[in-house]
Structure formats: C-alpha cells, structure tokens
C-alpha positions as CSV (number, residue, x, y, z in Angstrom):
1,M,31.5,327.2,14.5
2,N,31.7,330.9,14.9
3,N,34.0,331.7,17.8
4,E,33.2,335.4,17.9
5,P,30.7,336.5,20.5
6,P,27.4,337.7,18.9
7,N,26.9,341.5,18.7
8,T,24.1,341.7,21.3
9,D,23.6,345.5,20.8
10,A,22.8,345.0,17.1
11,S,20.6,342.0,17.8
12,I,18.6,343.7,20.5
13,S,18.1,347.0,18.7
14,S,16.9,345.2,15.6
15,H,14.2,343.5,17.5
16,L,12.9,346.6,19.2
17,P,9.9,348.4,17.5
18,D,10.4,351.9,16.1
19,P,7.6,353.8,18.0
20,E,7.7,356.8,15.6
21,L,7.3,354.4,12.7
22,E,4.4,352.6,14.4
23,V,2.6,355.9,15.1
24,L,3.2,357.2,11.5
25,R,2.0,353.9,10.0
26,Y,-1.2,353.9,12.1
27,L,-1.9,357.6,11.4
28,A,-1.4,356.9,7.6
29,H,-4.4,354.5,7.7
30,A,-6.6,356.1,10.4
31,E,-9.4,358.3,9.5
32,D,-9.9,359.9,12.9
33,V,-8.0,359.0,16.0
34,R,-7.8,360.4,19.5
35,Q,-4.4,360.5,21.2
36,R,-5.6,358.3,24.0
37,D,-6.9,355.7,21.6
38,L,-3.6,355.9,19.6
39,A,-1.6,355.3,22.8
40,R,-3.8,352.2,23.7
41,I,-3.6,350.8,20.2
42,I,0.2,351.2,19.9
43,G,0.8,350.1,23.5
44,M,2.5,353.2,24.8
45,S,1.8,355.6,27.6
46,L,-0.2,358.7,26.8
47,G,2.8,360.9,27.7
48,M,5.1,359.0,25.4
49,T,2.5,359.1,22.6
50,N,2.2,362.9,23.1
51,A,6.0,363.3,22.9
52,I,6.2,361.2,19.7
53,L,3.4,363.2,18.1
54,K,5.1,366.5,18.9
55,R,8.4,365.2,17.6
56,L,6.8,364.0,14.4
57,A,5.2,367.4,13.9
58,Q,8.5,369.2,14.5
59,K,10.2,367.0,11.9
60,G,7.4,367.8,9.5
61,F,6.1,364.2,9.2
62,I,2.6,365.1,10.5
63,T,0.4,368.1,10.8
64,I,-1.7,368.7,13.9
65,R,-4.9,370.6,13.5
66,K,-7.3,371.5,16.3
67,V,-10.8,370.8,15.1
68,N,-12.5,372.1,18.2
69,N,-11.9,372.2,22.0
70,R,-12.0,368.4,22.3
71,N,-10.8,367.1,19.0
72,I,-7.4,367.2,17.3
73,L,-6.7,365.9,13.7
74,Y,-3.4,364.3,12.9
75,V,-2.5,364.1,9.2
76,V,0.6,362.4,7.8
77,S,2.4,364.8,5.4
78,P,4.1,363.8,2.1
79,D,7.4,363.9,4.0
80,G,5.8,361.6,6.6
81,F,4.8,359.0,3.9
82,E,8.3,359.2,2.5
83,E,9.7,358.6,6.0
84,I,7.4,355.5,6.4
85,G,8.9,354.1,3.2
86,R,12.5,354.9,4.2
87,R,12.2,353.4,7.7
88,S,10.2,350.4,6.4
89,Y,13.0,349.7,3.9
90,R,15.7,349.9,6.6
91,Y,13.7,347.6,8.8
92,L,13.3,345.1,6.0
93,K,17.1,345.2,5.3
94,R,17.9,344.6,9.1
95,T,15.4,341.8,9.2
96,I,16.9,340.1,6.1
97,K,20.4,340.5,7.6
98,N,19.2,338.9,10.8
99,V,17.6,336.0,9.0
100,V,21.0,335.4,7.2
101,V,22.9,335.5,10.5
102,Y,20.3,333.2,12.2
103,R,20.3,330.8,9.3
104,E,24.1,330.5,9.4
105,T,24.1,330.0,13.2
106,I,21.3,327.5,13.2
107,E,22.9,325.6,10.3
108,S,26.1,325.4,12.3
109,L,24.3,324.3,15.4
110,V,22.3,321.6,13.5
111,E,25.5,320.3,11.9
112,L,27.2,320.1,15.4
113,I,24.1,318.2,16.7
114,R,24.4,315.8,13.7
115,E,28.1,315.3,14.3
116,Q,27.3,314.3,17.9
117,G,25.2,311.4,16.6
118,F,21.7,312.8,16.8
119,T,19.5,311.7,13.9
120,G,16.6,314.1,14.6
121,I,15.7,317.4,16.1
122,D,12.4,318.1,17.8
123,L,11.5,321.8,18.0
124,I,9.4,322.3,21.1
125,E,6.6,324.9,20.6
126,E,6.2,327.3,17.7
127,S,9.0,329.5,16.6
128,D,9.3,332.4,14.2
129,L,12.4,330.7,12.9
130,D,11.1,327.1,12.6
131,F,11.4,327.3,8.8
132,I,15.1,328.0,9.3
133,V,15.5,325.1,11.7
134,E,13.6,322.8,9.2
135,H,15.8,324.0,6.3
136,A,19.0,323.4,8.3
137,C,17.8,319.9,9.2
138,G,17.2,319.2,5.5
139,I,20.7,320.3,4.6
140,A,22.3,318.2,7.4
141,S,20.0,315.2,6.7
142,V,18.6,315.3,10.2
143,R,14.9,314.5,10.8
144,Y,12.9,317.6,11.9
145,R,9.7,317.5,13.9
146,R,7.8,320.3,15.7
147,Q,5.9,319.4,18.8
148,R,4.1,320.9,21.8
149,A,5.8,321.4,25.2
150,G,5.4,318.5,27.6
151,V,5.3,315.9,24.8
152,P,8.4,313.7,25.3
153,S,10.3,312.5,22.2
154,A,10.2,308.7,21.8
155,A,13.4,308.5,19.8
156,A,16.6,308.0,21.7
157,A,18.7,309.8,19.1
158,T,16.5,313.0,19.0
159,F,17.9,316.3,20.1
160,L,15.3,318.6,21.7
161,L,15.5,322.3,20.6
162,H,13.1,324.6,22.5
163,S,11.5,327.6,20.9
164,E,12.9,331.1,21.3
165,Q,9.7,331.9,23.1
166,L,10.5,329.5,25.9
167,E,13.3,330.9,28.1
168,P,15.9,328.5,29.5
169,P,15.4,327.7,33.2
170,A,18.8,328.8,34.4
171,G,19.4,331.8,32.1
172,R,21.0,332.0,28.7
173,R,24.3,330.6,27.7
174,S,26.6,332.0,25.1
175,L,26.9,330.2,21.8
176,E,30.3,328.9,22.8
177,E,28.9,327.6,26.1
178,L,26.1,326.0,24.2
179,E,28.5,324.3,21.8
180,S,30.5,323.0,24.8
181,A,27.4,321.7,26.4
182,I,26.4,319.8,23.3
183,L,29.9,318.4,22.9
184,G,29.7,317.4,26.6
185,G,26.5,315.3,25.9
186,A,23.6,317.8,26.4
187,R,20.5,316.5,24.8
188,E,18.5,319.7,24.6
189,A,19.0,323.4,24.1
190,Y,17.1,326.6,23.7
191,L,16.8,328.4,20.3
192,S,16.7,331.7,22.3
193,E,20.3,331.0,23.3
194,V,21.4,330.9,19.6
195,L,19.7,334.3,19.0
196,I,21.7,336.4,21.5
C-alpha cells in the first residue's frame, strides 16, 4: 500500500468548481440573461457574480453592453471561447489524473480486503466511483454488489464499503489508519476516507 499521505490540497482543489469557467460556459449558451438569474443558476451570491463578470470583462473574455437602463447584455468574446476550451482541457486532465490515483488506491484497498479473507464487497449507496470499485473487485476476484443503505449483507465474508457521499460517523481516517483498521479486523469502511 501507499505509505505517503495523500496530497489533500491537490485533491480538494481539483474537486472545487471554477466559478469563472461556469459563468463563461453559461454565457456562451445563453441568449439573454440577467445578472440576478445568472447568480441563481450558478449558485453564487449576486455580489460574487458581479465581481466575476467584471473580472471576465477586464480579462477580455466577455463584453458587457448596456441595452437600456434595466438590461445589460453579456457576450463571450473569441478569447473567452478560447479560455473555455483551455480551462475545460485542464479540468479534464485533472479529472483523468484523479481517476488514475483513485483507481490505484481503490485497487490496493480491495486487494488488502481480499487478503484479509473477505470474498465480497458490498458498496452501500451510489458512488461516482462505483465503476472503479467494481473493476478493482474484478481484478482481485472479489464479488462486488451495490446496495442501498440499511440493507444488511447476508454473507459473513462480505466487507461493507460505504459511498463517498456518506460521511463516516466519527470523522475521516487517513489511508494508513484505514489499512490498520482493516488489518485489525474492521468489517466496513467509507470510500470517502480513501479519497482524502
């Protein structure tokens, strides 16, 4: 298993949305949008939306035209479309890199679980990474099953892995602590602990 602590700064920043990119993408597809509506759709405060729009205009990614006293038109410039492509590409690269890191970590975790004598893994609730868990189970020859929370597993040799959307009750453990817990006989873990 990997003994190095995960780089939480990189993990966290890669999960955070890029508000400028969200605004640019929306404006690229919107015919006519008011700032207040844009703030609501993107899920930001009106002040933050206003600051982002001003910043995008200063960078030359959008133009702002006053139509009349009540209406303002936001238009994405050619540089803005280029920036959408550039940032989308960087986001895709980060996402692919994270999937590789998650795959390697989950494969190691599943192998550790198999080595402890478990013959199956039940993933509780949906996960964005269930395809990686299922793939890792296939590689390790461990039965994989996804189930809803509150449905107990009937098999004695089944390890319960909770979705990253379900937080562990007593806080997160590091991957090293999680490995120690499994080696010490723990029968369930939280996928969210693997992702930190």
